LOKOLZA-120560 format. One record per residue (C-alpha): residue number from 1; residue in three letters; x, y, z. Coordinates in nm, 3 decimals. Example, Ala and Ser with C-alpha at 12.3 -4.5 7.8 and 13.67 -1.06 7.14 Angstrom:
<sites>
{resi->1&resn->ALA&u->1.230&v->-0.450&w->0.780}
{resi->2&resn->SER&u->1.367&v->-0.106&w->0.714}
</sites>
This chain:
<sites>
{resi->1&resn->MET&u->1.292&v->-0.648&w->-0.648}
{resi->2&resn->ILE&u->0.922&v->-0.577&w->-0.710}
{resi->3&resn->SER&u->0.696&v->-0.838&w->-0.548}
{resi->4&resn->GLN&u->0.440&v->-1.033&w->-0.746}
{resi->5&resn->GLU&u->0.168&v->-0.899&w->-0.517}
{resi->6&resn->LEU&u->0.257&v->-0.537&w->-0.599}
{resi->7&resn->VAL&u->0.258&v->-0.613&w->-0.974}
{resi->8&resn->TYR&u->-0.091&v->-0.765&w->-0.966}
{resi->9&resn->LEU&u->-0.223&v->-0.491&w->-0.737}
{resi->10&resn->THR&u->-0.087&v->-0.220&w->-0.970}
{resi->11&resn->LEU&u->-0.230&v->-0.391&w->-1.280}
{resi->12&resn->PHE&u->-0.568&v->-0.428&w->-1.112}
{resi->13&resn->CYS&u->-0.578&v->-0.059&w->-1.012}
{resi->14&resn->VAL&u->-0.472&v->0.051&w->-1.362}
{resi->15&resn->VAL&u->-0.748&v->-0.158&w->-1.525}
{resi->16&resn->VAL&u->-1.013&v->-0.030&w->-1.280}
{resi->17&resn->LEU&u->-0.909&v->0.332&w->-1.333}
{resi->18&resn->ALA&u->-0.910&v->0.280&w->-1.711}
{resi->19&resn->ILE&u->-1.267&v->0.145&w->-1.693}
{resi->20&resn->LEU&u->-1.379&v->0.440&w->-1.479}
{resi->21&resn->VAL&u->-1.212&v->0.697&w->-1.709}
{resi->22&resn->LEU&u->-1.369&v->0.528&w->-2.014}
{resi->23&resn->ASP&u->-1.706&v->0.544&w->-1.840}
{resi->24&resn->LEU&u->-1.664&v->0.915&w->-1.758}
{resi->25&resn->THR&u->-1.520&v->1.036&w->-2.091}
{resi->26&resn->VAL&u->-1.692&v->0.811&w->-2.347}
{resi->27&resn->ILE&u->-1.983&v->0.604&w->-2.216}
{resi->28&resn->GLY&u->-2.122&v->0.854&w->-1.966}
{resi->29&resn->ARG&u->-1.995&v->1.182&w->-2.111}
{resi->30&resn->ASN&u->-2.348&v->1.322&w->-2.134}
{resi->31&resn->SER&u->-2.520&v->1.391&w->-1.802}
{resi->32&resn->HIS&u->-2.845&v->1.198&w->-1.788}
{resi->33&resn->VAL&u->-3.044&v->0.978&w->-1.554}
{resi->34&resn->LEU&u->-2.989&v->0.608&w->-1.612}
{resi->35&resn->SER&u->-3.314&v->0.435&w->-1.702}
{resi->36&resn->PHE&u->-3.415&v->0.114&w->-1.525}
{resi->37&resn->LYS&u->-3.306&v->-0.082&w->-1.834}
{resi->38&resn->GLU&u->-2.964&v->0.090&w->-1.850}
{resi->39&resn->ALA&u->-2.910&v->0.045&w->-1.476}
{resi->40&resn->THR&u->-2.999&v->-0.326&w->-1.500}
{resi->41&resn->ILE&u->-2.762&v->-0.378&w->-1.795}
{resi->42&resn->TRP&u->-2.473&v->-0.197&w->-1.628}
{resi->43&resn->THR&u->-2.533&v->-0.379&w->-1.300}
{resi->44&resn->GLY&u->-2.514&v->-0.703&w->-1.500}
{resi->45&resn->VAL&u->-2.188&v->-0.587&w->-1.664}
{resi->46&resn->TRP&u->-2.018&v->-0.513&w->-1.331}
{resi->47&resn->VAL&u->-2.139&v->-0.838&w->-1.174}
{resi->48&resn->SER&u->-2.016&v->-1.030&w->-1.482}
{resi->49&resn->LEU&u->-1.672&v->-0.871&w->-1.449}
{resi->50&resn->ALA&u->-1.658&v->-0.981&w->-1.085}
{resi->51&resn->LEU&u->-1.752&v->-1.337&w->-1.186}
{resi->52&resn->LEU&u->-1.483&v->-1.336&w->-1.457}
{resi->53&resn->PHE&u->-1.232&v->-1.232&w->-1.193}
{resi->54&resn->TYR&u->-1.355&v->-1.523&w->-0.979}
{resi->55&resn->VAL&u->-1.279&v->-1.760&w->-1.269}
{resi->56&resn->PHE&u->-0.936&v->-1.597&w->-1.305}
{resi->57&resn->ILE&u->-0.869&v->-1.668&w->-0.935}
{resi->58&resn->LEU&u->-0.968&v->-2.035&w->-0.978}
{resi->59&resn->VAL&u->-0.708&v->-2.072&w->-1.253}
{resi->60&resn->ASN&u->-0.437&v->-1.826&w->-1.158}
{resi->61&resn->GLY&u->-0.493&v->-1.732&w->-0.793}
{resi->62&resn->HIS&u->-0.159&v->-1.863&w->-0.667}
{resi->63&resn->ASN&u->0.027&v->-1.606&w->-0.875}
{resi->64&resn->PHE&u->-0.106&v->-1.321&w->-0.660}
{resi->65&resn->HIS&u->0.141&v->-1.426&w->-0.390}
{resi->66&resn->GLY&u->0.404&v->-1.572&w->-0.624}
{resi->67&resn->ILE&u->0.351&v->-1.931&w->-0.507}
{resi->68&resn->THR&u->0.575&v->-2.173&w->-0.700}
{resi->69&resn->ASN&u->0.625&v->-2.463&w->-0.457}
{resi->70&resn->MET&u->0.474&v->-2.639&w->-0.157}
{resi->71&resn->ASN&u->0.677&v->-2.447&w->0.103}
{resi->72&resn->GLU&u->0.559&v->-2.112&w->-0.035}
{resi->73&resn->LEU&u->0.200&v->-2.239&w->-0.043}
{resi->74&resn->LEU&u->0.222&v->-2.350&w->0.320}
{resi->75&resn->ALA&u->0.365&v->-2.011&w->0.421}
{resi->76&resn->VAL&u->0.078&v->-1.822&w->0.251}
{resi->77&resn->LYS&u->-0.176&v->-2.065&w->0.400}
{resi->78&resn->ALA&u->-0.039&v->-2.009&w->0.752}
{resi->79&resn->LYS&u->-0.061&v->-1.633&w->0.702}
{resi->80&resn->TYR&u->-0.401&v->-1.598&w->0.534}
{resi->81&resn->ALA&u->-0.593&v->-1.928&w->0.561}
{resi->82&resn->PRO&u->-0.482&v->-2.125&w->0.871}
{resi->83&resn->GLN&u->-0.804&v->-2.330&w->0.868}
{resi->84&resn->LEU&u->-0.737&v->-2.473&w->0.520}
{resi->85&resn->GLN&u->-0.661&v->-2.845&w->0.497}
{resi->86&resn->LEU&u->-0.409&v->-2.917&w->0.220}
{resi->87&resn->ASP&u->-0.274&v->-3.242&w->0.074}
{resi->88&resn->PRO&u->0.093&v->-3.262&w->0.184}
{resi->89&resn->SER&u->0.160&v->-3.540&w->-0.068}
{resi->90&resn->SER&u->0.057&v->-3.340&w->-0.375}
{resi->91&resn->PHE&u->0.141&v->-2.978&w->-0.459}
{resi->92&resn->GLU&u->-0.102&v->-2.977&w->-0.755}
{resi->93&resn->HIS&u->-0.392&v->-3.103&w->-0.543}
{resi->94&resn->SER&u->-0.308&v->-2.859&w->-0.264}
{resi->95&resn->LEU&u->-0.296&v->-2.576&w->-0.518}
{resi->96&resn->SER&u->-0.641&v->-2.673&w->-0.643}
{resi->97&resn->ILE&u->-0.778&v->-2.669&w->-0.287}
{resi->98&resn->TYR&u->-0.617&v->-2.329&w->-0.229}
{resi->99&resn->HIS&u->-0.767&v->-2.189&w->-0.552}
{resi->100&resn->GLN&u->-1.117&v->-2.308&w->-0.460}
{resi->101&resn->ASN&u->-1.090&v->-2.159&w->-0.111}
{resi->102&resn->MET&u->-0.956&v->-1.834&w->-0.254}
{resi->103&resn->GLY&u->-1.244&v->-1.819&w->-0.501}
{resi->104&resn->MET&u->-1.505&v->-1.880&w->-0.231}
{resi->105&resn->GLU&u->-1.352&v->-1.610&w->-0.011}
{resi->106&resn->PHE&u->-1.356&v->-1.363&w->-0.300}
{resi->107&resn->LEU&u->-1.722&v->-1.436&w->-0.384}
{resi->108&resn->SER&u->-1.828&v->-1.420&w->-0.019}
{resi->109&resn->GLY&u->-1.639&v->-1.094&w->0.032}
{resi->110&resn->TYR&u->-1.787&v->-0.948&w->-0.286}
{resi->111&resn->LEU&u->-2.142&v->-1.042&w->-0.186}
{resi->112&resn->ILE&u->-2.112&v->-0.912&w->0.168}
{resi->113&resn->GLU&u->-1.967&v->-0.582&w->0.042}
{resi->114&resn->TYR&u->-2.232&v->-0.552&w->-0.231}
{resi->115&resn->THR&u->-2.507&v->-0.617&w->0.024}
{resi->116&resn->LEU&u->-2.371&v->-0.363&w->0.273}
{resi->117&resn->SER&u->-2.332&v->-0.113&w->-0.014}
{resi->118&resn->MET&u->-2.710&v->-0.120&w->-0.058}
{resi->119&resn->ASP&u->-2.751&v->0.047&w->0.280}
{resi->120&resn->ASN&u->-2.489&v->0.300&w->0.175}
{resi->121&resn->VAL&u->-2.692&v->0.368&w->-0.141}
{resi->122&resn->PHE&u->-3.003&v->0.451&w->0.064}
{resi->123&resn->VAL&u->-2.809&v->0.716&w->0.259}
{resi->124&resn->ILE&u->-2.663&v->0.861&w->-0.064}
{resi->125&resn->MET&u->-3.019&v->0.889&w->-0.197}
{resi->126&resn->MET&u->-3.115&v->1.093&w->0.109}
{resi->127&resn->ILE&u->-2.812&v->1.322&w->0.071}
{resi->128&resn->LEU&u->-2.886&v->1.395&w->-0.296}
{resi->129&resn->SER&u->-3.252&v->1.451&w->-0.220}
{resi->130&resn->ALA&u->-3.184&v->1.672&w->0.086}
{resi->131&resn->PHE&u->-2.953&v->1.897&w->-0.118}
{resi->132&resn->SER&u->-3.193&v->1.906&w->-0.415}
{resi->133&resn->VAL&u->-2.931&v->1.783&w->-0.661}
{resi->134&resn->ARG&u->-3.072&v->1.756&w->-1.014}
{resi->135&resn->ASP&u->-3.114&v->1.397&w->-1.132}
{resi->136&resn->LYS&u->-2.895&v->1.443&w->-1.440}
{resi->137&resn->TYR&u->-2.593&v->1.527&w->-1.220}
{resi->138&resn->TYR&u->-2.618&v->1.209&w->-1.011}
{resi->139&resn->LYS&u->-2.380&v->1.016&w->-1.239}
{resi->140&resn->HIS&u->-2.110&v->1.283&w->-1.221}
{resi->141&resn->VAL&u->-2.120&v->1.307&w->-0.842}
{resi->142&resn->LEU&u->-2.127&v->0.930&w->-0.798}
{resi->143&resn->PHE&u->-1.829&v->0.882&w->-1.034}
{resi->144&resn->TRP&u->-1.602&v->1.105&w->-0.825}
{resi->145&resn->GLY&u->-1.749&v->0.961&w->-0.507}
{resi->146&resn->ILE&u->-1.653&v->0.611&w->-0.621}
{resi->147&resn->LEU&u->-1.303&v->0.722&w->-0.720}
{resi->148&resn->GLY&u->-1.250&v->0.873&w->-0.376}
{resi->149&resn->ALA&u->-1.392&v->0.560&w->-0.212}
{resi->150&resn->ILE&u->-1.134&v->0.342&w->-0.392}
{resi->151&resn->VAL&u->-0.848&v->0.547&w->-0.246}
{resi->152&resn->LEU&u->-1.000&v->0.541&w->0.104}
{resi->153&resn->ARG&u->-1.064&v->0.165&w->0.090}
{resi->154&resn->PHE&u->-0.704&v->0.102&w->-0.019}
{resi->155&resn->LEU&u->-0.573&v->0.291&w->0.285}
{resi->156&resn->PHE&u->-0.823&v->0.130&w->0.524}
{resi->157&resn->ILE&u->-0.771&v->-0.227&w->0.405}
{resi->158&resn->PHE&u->-0.393&v->-0.243&w->0.403}
{resi->159&resn->THR&u->-0.363&v->-0.046&w->0.727}
{resi->160&resn->GLY&u->-0.615&v->-0.286&w->0.885}
{resi->161&resn->ALA&u->-0.426&v->-0.589&w->0.750}
{resi->162&resn->ALA&u->-0.099&v->-0.460&w->0.894}
{resi->163&resn->LEU&u->-0.262&v->-0.404&w->1.234}
{resi->164&resn->ILE&u->-0.423&v->-0.750&w->1.233}
{resi->165&resn->ALA&u->-0.091&v->-0.913&w->1.142}
{resi->166&resn->ARG&u->0.071&v->-0.746&w->1.442}
{resi->167&resn->PHE&u->-0.217&v->-0.738&w->1.691}
{resi->168&resn->GLU&u->-0.456&v->-1.028&w->1.623}
{resi->169&resn->TRP&u->-0.678&v->-0.925&w->1.915}
{resi->170&resn->ILE&u->-0.803&v->-0.641&w->1.692}
{resi->171&resn->LEU&u->-1.020&v->-0.906&w->1.522}
{resi->172&resn->LEU&u->-1.213&v->-0.934&w->1.851}
{resi->173&resn->VAL&u->-1.266&v->-0.557&w->1.857}
{resi->174&resn->PHE&u->-1.389&v->-0.566&w->1.497}
{resi->175&resn->GLY&u->-1.620&v->-0.857&w->1.582}
{resi->176&resn->ALA&u->-1.774&v->-0.685&w->1.885}
{resi->177&resn->PHE&u->-1.822&v->-0.364&w->1.683}
{resi->178&resn->LEU&u->-2.001&v->-0.551&w->1.401}
{resi->179&resn->VAL&u->-2.233&v->-0.733&w->1.642}
{resi->180&resn->TYR&u->-2.317&v->-0.402&w->1.811}
{resi->181&resn->THR&u->-2.377&v->-0.233&w->1.473}
{resi->182&resn->GLY&u->-2.596&v->-0.519&w->1.350}
{resi->183&resn->VAL&u->-2.811&v->-0.524&w->1.664}
{resi->184&resn->LYS&u->-2.844&v->-0.145&w->1.660}
{resi->185&resn->MET&u->-2.947&v->-0.149&w->1.292}
{resi->186&resn->PHE&u->-3.213&v->-0.413&w->1.364}
{resi->187&resn->ILE&u->-3.355&v->-0.217&w->1.658}
{resi->188&resn->ASN&u->-3.367&v->0.109&w->1.457}
{resi->189&resn->ARG&u->-3.478&v->-0.052&w->1.128}
{resi->190&resn->ASN&u->-3.819&v->0.120&w->1.125}
{resi->191&resn->GLU&u->-3.696&v->0.464&w->1.220}
{resi->192&resn->GLU&u->-3.711&v->0.719&w->0.941}
{resi->193&resn->GLU&u->-3.366&v->0.861&w->0.867}
{resi->194&resn->LYS&u->-3.342&v->1.229&w->0.783}
{resi->195&resn->ILE&u->-3.059&v->1.457&w->0.682}
{resi->196&resn->GLU&u->-3.076&v->1.828&w->0.762}
{resi->197&resn->PRO&u->-2.836&v->1.987&w->0.509}
{resi->198&resn->HIS&u->-2.751&v->2.301&w->0.707}
{resi->199&resn->GLU&u->-2.720&v->2.121&w->1.042}
{resi->200&resn->HIS&u->-2.457&v->1.865&w->0.939}
{resi->201&resn->TRP&u->-2.120&v->1.935&w->1.101}
{resi->202&resn->LEU&u->-1.931&v->1.886&w->0.772}
{resi->203&resn->VAL&u->-2.150&v->2.142&w->0.594}
{resi->204&resn->LYS&u->-2.093&v->2.390&w->0.878}
{resi->205&resn->PHE&u->-1.717&v->2.327&w->0.867}
{resi->206&resn->LEU&u->-1.692&v->2.380&w->0.490}
{resi->207&resn->SER&u->-1.913&v->2.690&w->0.508}
{resi->208&resn->LYS&u->-1.692&v->2.838&w->0.780}
{resi->209&resn->HIS&u->-1.350&v->2.758&w->0.634}
{resi->210&resn->THR&u->-1.410&v->2.785&w->0.258}
{resi->211&resn->LYS&u->-1.594&v->3.010&w->0.017}
{resi->212&resn->VAL&u->-1.912&v->2.835&w->-0.094}
{resi->213&resn->TYR&u->-2.086&v->2.955&w->-0.409}
{resi->214&resn->PRO&u->-2.454&v->3.036&w->-0.333}
{resi->215&resn->ARG&u->-2.599&v->2.804&w->-0.598}
{resi->216&resn->TYR&u->-2.523&v->2.505&w->-0.820}
{resi->217&resn->TYR&u->-2.325&v->2.575&w->-1.134}
{resi->218&resn->LYS&u->-2.397&v->2.295&w->-1.385}
{resi->219&resn->ASP&u->-2.205&v->1.985&w->-1.269}
{resi->220&resn->HIS&u->-1.899&v->2.183&w->-1.154}
{resi->221&resn->PHE&u->-1.738&v->2.137&w->-0.813}
{resi->222&resn->PHE&u->-1.549&v->2.467&w->-0.833}
{resi->223&resn->VAL&u->-1.623&v->2.803&w->-0.989}
{resi->224&resn->ARG&u->-1.406&v->3.114&w->-1.025}
{resi->225&resn->ARG&u->-1.559&v->3.458&w->-0.987}
{resi->226&resn->LYS&u->-1.357&v->3.783&w->-0.987}
{resi->227&resn->LYS&u->-1.030&v->3.593&w->-0.938}
{resi->228&resn->GLU&u->-1.175&v->3.412&w->-0.635}
{resi->229&resn->LEU&u->-1.218&v->3.036&w->-0.628}
{resi->230&resn->PHE&u->-1.542&v->2.905&w->-0.476}
{resi->231&resn->ILE&u->-1.655&v->2.552&w->-0.403}
{resi->232&resn->THR&u->-2.007&v->2.481&w->-0.526}
{resi->233&resn->PRO&u->-2.284&v->2.310&w->-0.325}
{resi->234&resn->LEU&u->-2.220&v->2.004&w->-0.546}
{resi->235&resn->PHE&u->-1.870&v->1.976&w->-0.397}
{resi->236&resn->VAL&u->-2.024&v->1.988&w->-0.048}
{resi->237&resn->VAL&u->-2.251&v->1.699&w->-0.153}
{resi->238&resn->LEU&u->-1.948&v->1.506&w->-0.282}
{resi->239&resn->MET&u->-1.767&v->1.553&w->0.051}
{resi->240&resn->LEU&u->-2.074&v->1.428&w->0.238}
{resi->241&resn->ILE&u->-2.086&v->1.118&w->0.017}
{resi->242&resn->GLU&u->-1.715&v->1.053&w->0.080}
{resi->243&resn->PHE&u->-1.769&v->1.095&w->0.453}
{resi->244&resn->THR&u->-2.064&v->0.856&w->0.437}
{resi->245&resn->ASP&u->-1.851&v->0.595&w->0.260}
{resi->246&resn->LEU&u->-1.584&v->0.640&w->0.526}
{resi->247&resn->ILE&u->-1.841&v->0.558&w->0.795}
{resi->248&resn->PHE&u->-1.972&v->0.256&w->0.603}
{resi->249&resn->ALA&u->-1.617&v->0.132&w->0.544}
{resi->250&resn->MET&u->-1.586&v->0.092&w->0.921}
{resi->251&resn->ASP&u->-1.855&v->-0.177&w->0.893}
{resi->252&resn->SER&u->-1.783&v->-0.337&w->0.558}
{resi->253&resn->ILE&u->-1.405&v->-0.378&w->0.578}
{resi->254&resn->PRO&u->-1.405&v->-0.559&w->0.917}
{resi->255&resn->ALA&u->-1.694&v->-0.767&w->0.780}
{resi->256&resn->ILE&u->-1.482&v->-0.891&w->0.489}
{resi->257&resn->PHE&u->-1.189&v->-0.963&w->0.720}
{resi->258&resn->ALA&u->-1.429&v->-1.209&w->0.885}
{resi->259&resn->ILE&u->-1.444&v->-1.387&w->0.547}
{resi->260&resn->THR&u->-1.074&v->-1.376&w->0.455}
{resi->261&resn->ARG&u->-0.750&v->-1.252&w->0.611}
{resi->262&resn->ASP&u->-0.595&v->-1.193&w->0.269}
{resi->263&resn->PRO&u->-0.587&v->-0.810&w->0.224}
{resi->264&resn->TYR&u->-0.556&v->-0.845&w->-0.154}
{resi->265&resn->LEU&u->-0.879&v->-1.044&w->-0.175}
{resi->266&resn->VAL&u->-1.043&v->-0.793&w->0.059}
{resi->267&resn->PHE&u->-0.934&v->-0.509&w->-0.170}
{resi->268&resn->PHE&u->-1.035&v->-0.684&w->-0.495}
{resi->269&resn->SER&u->-1.381&v->-0.777&w->-0.364}
{resi->270&resn->ASN&u->-1.432&v->-0.425&w->-0.221}
{resi->271&resn->ILE&u->-1.342&v->-0.252&w->-0.545}
{resi->272&resn->PHE&u->-1.559&v->-0.476&w->-0.763}
{resi->273&resn->ALA&u->-1.854&v->-0.396&w->-0.537}
{resi->274&resn->ILE&u->-1.777&v->-0.023&w->-0.534}
{resi->275&resn->ILE&u->-1.740&v->0.021&w->-0.912}
{resi->276&resn->GLY&u->-2.086&v->-0.129&w->-0.950}
{resi->277&resn->LEU&u->-2.229&v->0.109&w->-0.691}
{resi->278&resn->ARG&u->-2.339&v->0.376&w->-0.941}
{resi->279&resn->SER&u->-2.554&v->0.144&w->-1.155}
{resi->280&resn->LEU&u->-2.682&v->-0.019&w->-0.836}
{resi->281&resn->PHE&u->-2.785&v->0.328&w->-0.716}
{resi->282&resn->PHE&u->-3.002&v->0.391&w->-1.023}
{resi->283&resn->LEU&u->-3.143&v->0.038&w->-1.001}
{resi->284&resn->LEU&u->-3.238&v->0.068&w->-0.634}
{resi->285&resn->LEU&u->-3.372&v->0.418&w->-0.696}
{resi->286&resn->ARG&u->-3.663&v->0.256&w->-0.876}
{resi->287&resn->VAL&u->-3.716&v->-0.054&w->-0.661}
{resi->288&resn->VAL&u->-3.618&v->0.083&w->-0.319}
{resi->289&resn->ASP&u->-3.965&v->0.022&w->-0.174}
{resi->290&resn->LEU&u->-3.976&v->-0.338&w->-0.298}
{resi->291&resn->PHE&u->-3.702&v->-0.484&w->-0.076}
{resi->292&resn->HIS&u->-3.818&v->-0.344&w->0.258}
{resi->293&resn->TYR&u->-3.686&v->-0.647&w->0.452}
{resi->294&resn->LEU&u->-3.333&v->-0.591&w->0.325}
{resi->295&resn->LYS&u->-3.230&v->-0.394&w->0.634}
{resi->296&resn->ILE&u->-3.312&v->-0.694&w->0.854}
{resi->297&resn->GLY&u->-3.094&v->-0.911&w->0.631}
{resi->298&resn->ILE&u->-2.806&v->-0.664&w->0.647}
{resi->299&resn->SER&u->-2.828&v->-0.644&w->1.026}
{resi->300&resn->PHE&u->-2.825&v->-1.025&w->1.048}
{resi->301&resn->LEU&u->-2.518&v->-1.049&w->0.822}
{resi->302&resn->LEU&u->-2.334&v->-0.791&w->1.033}
{resi->303&resn->VAL&u->-2.404&v->-0.996&w->1.347}
{resi->304&resn->PHE&u->-2.306&v->-1.318&w->1.163}
{resi->305&resn->VAL&u->-1.966&v->-1.189&w->1.048}
{resi->306&resn->GLY&u->-1.916&v->-1.026&w->1.389}
{resi->307&resn->PHE&u->-1.953&v->-1.363&w->1.560}
{resi->308&resn->LYS&u->-1.720&v->-1.514&w->1.299}
{resi->309&resn->LEU&u->-1.450&v->-1.269&w->1.409}
{resi->310&resn->LEU&u->-1.519&v->-1.318&w->1.780}
{resi->311&resn->PHE&u->-1.491&v->-1.697&w->1.748}
{resi->312&resn->HIS&u->-1.241&v->-1.714&w->1.459}
{resi->313&resn->THR&u->-0.990&v->-1.925&w->1.656}
{resi->314&resn->TRP&u->-1.249&v->-2.190&w->1.739}
{resi->315&resn->LEU&u->-1.389&v->-2.186&w->1.385}
{resi->316&resn->ASP&u->-1.038&v->-2.235&w->1.243}
{resi->317&resn->GLU&u->-0.987&v->-2.533&w->1.474}
{resi->318&resn->ILE&u->-1.307&v->-2.708&w->1.362}
{resi->319&resn->GLY&u->-1.232&v->-2.635&w->0.995}
{resi->320&resn->PHE&u->-1.513&v->-2.390&w->0.917}
{resi->321&resn->LYS&u->-1.503&v->-2.359&w->0.536}
{resi->322&resn->SER&u->-1.532&v->-2.038&w->0.336}
{resi->323&resn->VAL&u->-1.815&v->-2.187&w->0.133}
{resi->324&resn->TYR&u->-2.034&v->-2.197&w->0.446}
{resi->325&resn->SER&u->-2.016&v->-1.816&w->0.471}
{resi->326&resn->LEU&u->-2.114&v->-1.792&w->0.106}
{resi->327&resn->TYR&u->-2.418&v->-2.014&w->0.168}
{resi->328&resn->VAL&u->-2.530&v->-1.798&w->0.463}
{resi->329&resn->ILE&u->-2.494&v->-1.474&w->0.264}
{resi->330&resn->LEU&u->-2.679&v->-1.610&w->-0.041}
{resi->331&resn->LEU&u->-2.957&v->-1.762&w->0.169}
{resi->332&resn->THR&u->-3.003&v->-1.436&w->0.360}
{resi->333&resn->LEU&u->-3.027&v->-1.230&w->0.040}
{resi->334&resn->VAL&u->-3.271&v->-1.472&w->-0.125}
{resi->335&resn->LEU&u->-3.493&v->-1.485&w->0.185}
{resi->336&resn->CYS&u->-3.500&v->-1.102&w->0.214}
{resi->337&resn->ILE&u->-3.602&v->-1.067&w->-0.151}
{resi->338&resn->VAL&u->-3.862&v->-1.346&w->-0.143}
{resi->339&resn->ILE&u->-4.019&v->-1.235&w->0.187}
{resi->340&resn->SER&u->-4.028&v->-0.871&w->0.064}
{resi->341&resn->ILE&u->-4.218&v->-0.982&w->-0.247}
{resi->342&resn->ILE&u->-4.459&v->-1.213&w->-0.061}
{resi->343&resn->PHE&u->-4.528&v->-0.955&w->0.211}
{resi->344&resn->PRO&u->-4.524&v->-0.611&w->0.044}
{resi->345&resn->PRO&u->-4.528&v->-0.300&w->0.267}
{resi->346&resn->LYS&u->-4.871&v->-0.201&w->0.392}
{resi->347&resn->GLU&u->-5.005&v->0.123&w->0.253}
{resi->348&resn->GLU&u->-5.076&v->0.382&w->0.519}
{resi->349&resn->LYS&u->-5.441&v->0.472&w->0.541}
{resi->350&resn->ILE&u->-5.524&v->0.840&w->0.554}
{resi->351&resn->GLU&u->-5.816&v->0.903&w->0.784}
{resi->352&resn->ALA&u->-6.068&v->1.165&w->0.684}
{resi->353&resn->VAL&u->-6.090&v->1.461&w->0.918}
</sites>
């Protein structure tokens, strides 16, 4: 018998893929650079869809795990939300509490992933710039990059959930790794990151083991010449973006497991953040210099969720609520934006020689 969880997961993936295909074949069929207005509108669309899904969770969240009675609710709670305090005298009231907690965990997970994605966007900008990719091909590359990221996140999340269910001490490893990453990011926040296209190990590997076409060919990833199939430099760029997302997933996925143990919520929040990554890219492309304190905020959030994982047992015992994480994430984002606006970056003075 097919589980309720698998049905909802399949439906969710089908809808997401349908949206992406519609975007590729109809909405974004012509290669062009998204204007600031277009990027803002599309960012608003993706955020609105995530908020609609949040409302859906508040009303229908119990159906993800096929909960129909109090015993089933208690079993799911013990597995995914041991800190949650339910009302044993009322199934309806307990269900309402569970829905609210589920909604808060989804929002917190979505925000933390969206915030961490901003750092990913900065690296993608450097890759596209380093490889001199034409602006009008950005959308095409990012579409396939996002599609690949969805598959990778699916594998990462459910493999991680299975490991956590069997070896709970892995949460401590995740926590220590996030604290280390956050501290390292803060220390190196002012260092200028550079990408040398021909020195990257992945570029060298692809150049050695495949036939790379010497130049870009429109927005194609492959080109056939004299019965030989070549990969284009644009495909190399795509592989670098996928590799970059793989590295960032090692931060973001453990970070969301600090918010919720429910792998389905982790997956849903991840995917909603990822499908909005392309419009976010074009938005940040034009305001990247405005939010120069964002890296400090991201490093703080990594340390915060790292400590949440390290002390998850104690936090569960004292009843640390999901909404508290949401407050910390929102406050951090607002402070980073406000402080960046109040204290803009100083312009470097060029001394006359």
